C-alpha positions as CSV (number, residue, x, y, z in Angstrom):
1,X,80.8,-22.0,39.7
2,X,83.1,-25.4,39.6
3,X,84.3,-25.1,43.4
4,X,80.4,-24.3,44.7
5,X,79.5,-27.6,43.3
6,X,81.7,-29.5,44.0
7,X,81.9,-28.0,47.7
8,X,77.4,-29.3,47.2
9,X,78.4,-32.1,46.1
10,X,80.4,-33.3,49.4
11,X,78.9,-30.8,51.6
12,X,78.8,-33.2,54.5
13,X,82.1,-33.7,54.0
14,X,83.6,-30.6,53.7
15,X,83.2,-29.5,57.2
16,X,84.7,-32.4,59.1
17,X,87.4,-32.4,56.5
18,X,88.4,-28.6,56.0
19,X,88.7,-28.7,59.9
20,X,90.9,-31.7,60.1
21,X,92.3,-30.5,57.2
22,X,93.0,-26.3,59.0
23,X,93.8,-27.9,62.6
24,X,97.0,-30.2,61.6
25,X,98.3,-27.3,58.8
26,X,97.6,-24.8,62.2
27,X,100.2,-27.0,63.8
28,X,103.0,-27.2,60.8
29,X,106.0,-24.8,60.9
30,X,105.9,-21.1,59.0
31,X,102.6,-22.6,57.9
32,X,100.9,-22.3,60.8
33,X,103.0,-19.1,62.3
34,X,101.3,-16.6,63.9
35,X,103.1,-14.2,61.9
36,X,101.4,-16.4,58.7
37,X,98.1,-14.6,56.8
38,X,95.0,-15.5,57.8
39,X,94.7,-15.9,54.1
40,X,97.4,-18.1,52.8
41,X,96.8,-20.8,56.0
42,X,93.4,-21.1,55.1
43,X,94.3,-20.9,51.5
44,X,96.4,-24.0,52.0
45,X,94.0,-25.2,54.3
46,X,90.5,-24.8,51.1
47,X,93.5,-26.5,48.7
48,X,93.7,-29.6,50.3
49,X,90.3,-30.4,51.4
50,X,89.6,-30.4,47.8
51,X,91.4,-32.5,47.0
52,X,90.8,-34.6,49.8
53,X,86.8,-34.4,49.2
54,X,86.3,-37.4,46.5
55,X,89.1,-39.7,47.8
56,X,87.9,-39.8,51.5
57,X,85.3,-41.1,53.1
58,X,84.0,-39.3,56.3
59,X,81.5,-41.0,58.8
60,X,78.7,-37.9,58.6
61,X,75.5,-39.9,60.3
62,X,76.9,-38.0,63.9
63,X,78.8,-34.6,62.2
64,X,79.5,-33.3,65.7
65,X,81.4,-37.0,66.7
66,X,83.3,-36.5,63.0
67,X,83.9,-32.5,64.2
68,X,85.1,-33.6,67.8
69,X,87.8,-36.1,66.3
70,X,88.8,-33.8,63.3
71,X,89.7,-31.7,65.8
72,X,91.2,-34.2,68.0
73,X,93.4,-35.7,65.3
74,X,94.4,-32.4,64.3
75,X,95.8,-31.6,67.4
76,X,97.7,-34.7,68.0
77,X,99.5,-35.2,64.3
78,X,100.5,-31.8,64.9
79,X,101.4,-31.7,68.7
80,X,104.0,-34.5,67.6
81,X,106.7,-31.7,65.7
82,X,105.4,-28.9,67.8
83,X,106.8,-30.3,71.3
84,X,110.0,-31.1,69.0
85,X,110.3,-27.1,67.9
86,X,109.4,-26.5,71.5
87,X,112.6,-28.8,73.1
88,X,114.7,-26.8,70.4
89,X,113.4,-23.6,70.8
90,X,114.2,-24.3,75.1
91,X,118.1,-24.8,74.3
92,X,118.6,-21.7,72.3
93,X,117.3,-19.7,75.2
94,X,119.4,-21.6,77.5
95,X,122.5,-21.8,75.0
96,X,121.4,-17.4,75.0
97,X,121.3,-17.1,78.8
98,X,124.8,-18.9,79.2
99,X,126.5,-17.1,76.5
100,X,125.0,-13.7,78.6
101,X,123.0,-12.6,75.6
102,X,119.2,-12.9,77.9
103,X,119.0,-8.9,77.7
104,X,119.3,-9.0,73.9
105,X,115.7,-9.8,72.6
106,X,114.2,-10.5,68.5
107,X,110.8,-10.8,66.8
108,X,110.7,-14.8,66.6
109,X,108.0,-14.9,63.5
110,X,106.8,-18.5,64.3
111,X,106.6,-18.5,68.3
112,X,105.2,-14.4,67.5
113,X,106.9,-13.7,71.2
114,X,110.4,-11.7,71.7
115,X,113.1,-14.5,71.8
116,X,117.2,-14.4,72.1
117,X,119.1,-13.7,69.0
118,X,119.9,-17.4,69.0
119,X,116.4,-18.4,69.2
120,X,116.0,-17.2,65.8
121,X,118.6,-19.2,64.3
122,X,117.8,-22.4,65.8
123,X,114.0,-22.4,64.4
124,X,114.9,-21.4,61.3
125,X,118.2,-24.3,61.8
126,X,115.3,-26.6,62.2
127,X,112.8,-25.6,59.4
128,X,115.2,-26.5,57.2
129,X,115.8,-29.4,58.1
130,X,111.9,-30.1,58.5
131,X,111.5,-29.4,55.4
132,X,114.8,-31.2,53.8
133,X,113.6,-34.8,55.4
134,X,110.0,-34.1,53.3
135,X,108.2,-34.1,56.9
136,X,105.6,-32.1,55.4
137,X,104.3,-34.8,53.0
138,X,104.1,-37.4,56.5
139,X,101.7,-34.8,57.5
140,X,100.1,-34.7,54.4
141,X,99.9,-38.5,54.3
142,X,99.1,-38.7,58.0
143,X,95.7,-36.3,57.2
144,X,94.6,-38.9,54.6
145,X,95.3,-41.7,56.7
146,X,93.6,-40.6,59.5
147,X,90.2,-41.1,57.4
148,X,91.2,-44.3,57.3
149,X,90.8,-45.0,60.4
150,X,88.7,-47.2,62.1
151,X,87.8,-46.3,66.2
152,X,90.2,-44.3,67.4
153,X,92.0,-45.0,70.9
154,X,91.8,-41.8,72.8
155,X,93.6,-43.6,75.4
156,X,96.9,-44.6,73.1
157,X,97.2,-41.2,71.7
158,X,97.0,-39.6,74.9
159,X,100.1,-42.2,76.0
160,X,102.1,-41.6,72.8
161,X,101.6,-37.7,73.3
162,X,102.6,-37.7,76.9
163,X,105.8,-40.0,76.1
164,X,106.7,-37.6,73.4
165,X,105.9,-34.8,75.8
166,X,108.5,-36.3,78.8
167,X,112.0,-35.8,75.5
168,X,110.8,-32.4,75.4
169,X,113.9,-31.2,77.7
170,X,116.2,-34.0,77.5
171,X,116.4,-32.9,73.8
172,X,116.7,-29.5,74.9
173,X,119.9,-30.8,77.1
174,X,121.9,-32.9,74.3
175,X,121.0,-29.8,72.0
176,X,121.9,-27.6,74.2
177,X,125.0,-29.8,76.5
178,X,128.1,-28.9,74.5
179,X,127.6,-25.0,74.2
180,X,126.8,-24.9,77.7
181,X,129.8,-27.1,78.9
182,X,132.0,-25.1,77.4
183,X,130.5,-21.9,78.8
184,X,130.6,-23.3,82.2
185,X,134.6,-24.6,82.2
186,X,134.8,-21.0,80.7
187,X,133.1,-19.2,84.0
188,X,135.2,-21.6,86.7
189,X,138.4,-20.9,85.2
190,X,137.7,-17.2,85.2
191,X,136.5,-17.8,88.5
192,X,140.0,-19.3,89.7
193,X,141.8,-16.7,87.6
194,X,139.6,-14.0,89.7
195,X,140.9,-15.6,92.8
196,X,144.4,-16.0,91.8
197,X,144.6,-12.9,90.4
198,X,142.4,-10.3,92.7
199,X,143.0,-7.2,90.8
200,X,142.7,-8.3,88.0
201,X,139.7,-7.3,85.7
202,X,138.0,-10.1,85.0
203,X,134.1,-9.7,83.6
204,X,135.7,-7.4,80.8
205,X,137.3,-10.2,80.2
206,X,135.0,-12.8,80.6
207,X,132.3,-11.7,78.5
208,X,133.2,-11.0,75.0
209,X,135.5,-15.1,76.0
210,X,132.0,-16.4,76.4
211,X,130.6,-15.1,73.6
212,X,133.3,-15.7,71.1
213,X,133.7,-19.4,73.1
214,X,129.9,-19.5,72.4
215,X,129.7,-18.8,68.9
216,X,132.7,-21.3,67.9
217,X,131.0,-24.3,69.2
218,X,127.6,-23.3,68.8
219,X,129.0,-23.8,64.5
220,X,131.1,-26.5,66.3
221,X,128.1,-28.6,67.6
222,X,125.8,-27.8,64.4
223,X,126.6,-31.7,63.0
224,X,125.3,-33.0,66.4
225,X,122.9,-30.9,66.4
226,X,121.8,-31.8,63.0
227,X,121.5,-35.7,63.7
228,X,119.7,-35.5,67.4
229,X,117.2,-32.8,65.5
230,X,116.5,-35.1,62.6
231,X,116.3,-38.4,64.7
232,X,114.0,-36.3,66.5
233,X,112.0,-35.5,63.7
234,X,112.3,-39.7,62.6
235,X,110.0,-39.9,66.0
236,X,107.2,-37.6,65.1
237,X,106.7,-39.3,62.4
238,X,106.5,-42.6,63.8
239,X,104.1,-40.7,65.8
240,X,102.4,-39.7,63.5
241,X,101.9,-42.8,62.1
242,X,101.0,-44.1,65.7
243,X,97.8,-41.9,65.4
244,X,96.6,-42.2,62.3
245,X,97.1,-46.1,61.9
């Protein structure tokens, strides 16, 4: 009954706030993953909406505009992190192909599709960094700050998203470069050996060697990967603050 009274008291604000919170939650890693039960997503969004109802102000003169702004801001804030996760996923796929894992595939719950074995490892690694540096707190802060915005600068937000999107492939290359470089050097060495010793069956040596060297350098490059992903998340945090200032 108290929940009904609260929603009824703030009925004009409830829908715009709930939509904005729900859209942003849809993009938050793990919480917004396809495999997360819809009841969990709705529950989180509803709980945060009820917390925000008494403290935020929503322009209720034009409810259609309020709903559109909720979807726009929610999508912009969510995409800031999804782009980084896409870069990590791209890097993992490149490494999978170089190591010979292109044919192997396991289900990735974050993207809801079949991806290489290392893709799942890098996904959980980046998710650990996401929660470790409290990026989910900045999402919630961005939600609250978005209601204090005056006129939304659509052009500025579009430009920021495009600039952030431009770092997807460079970021993926930074993550995958050490492993790919080692794989290329091994392939070149195997090619030279094959030319020098045509009678030797290099294939049976090269495949295990590529996998072994790839796993070793994936582990050795984790500190560098951690630094790269952490820096990328810090840029996403700055982008969220810019979107909602």
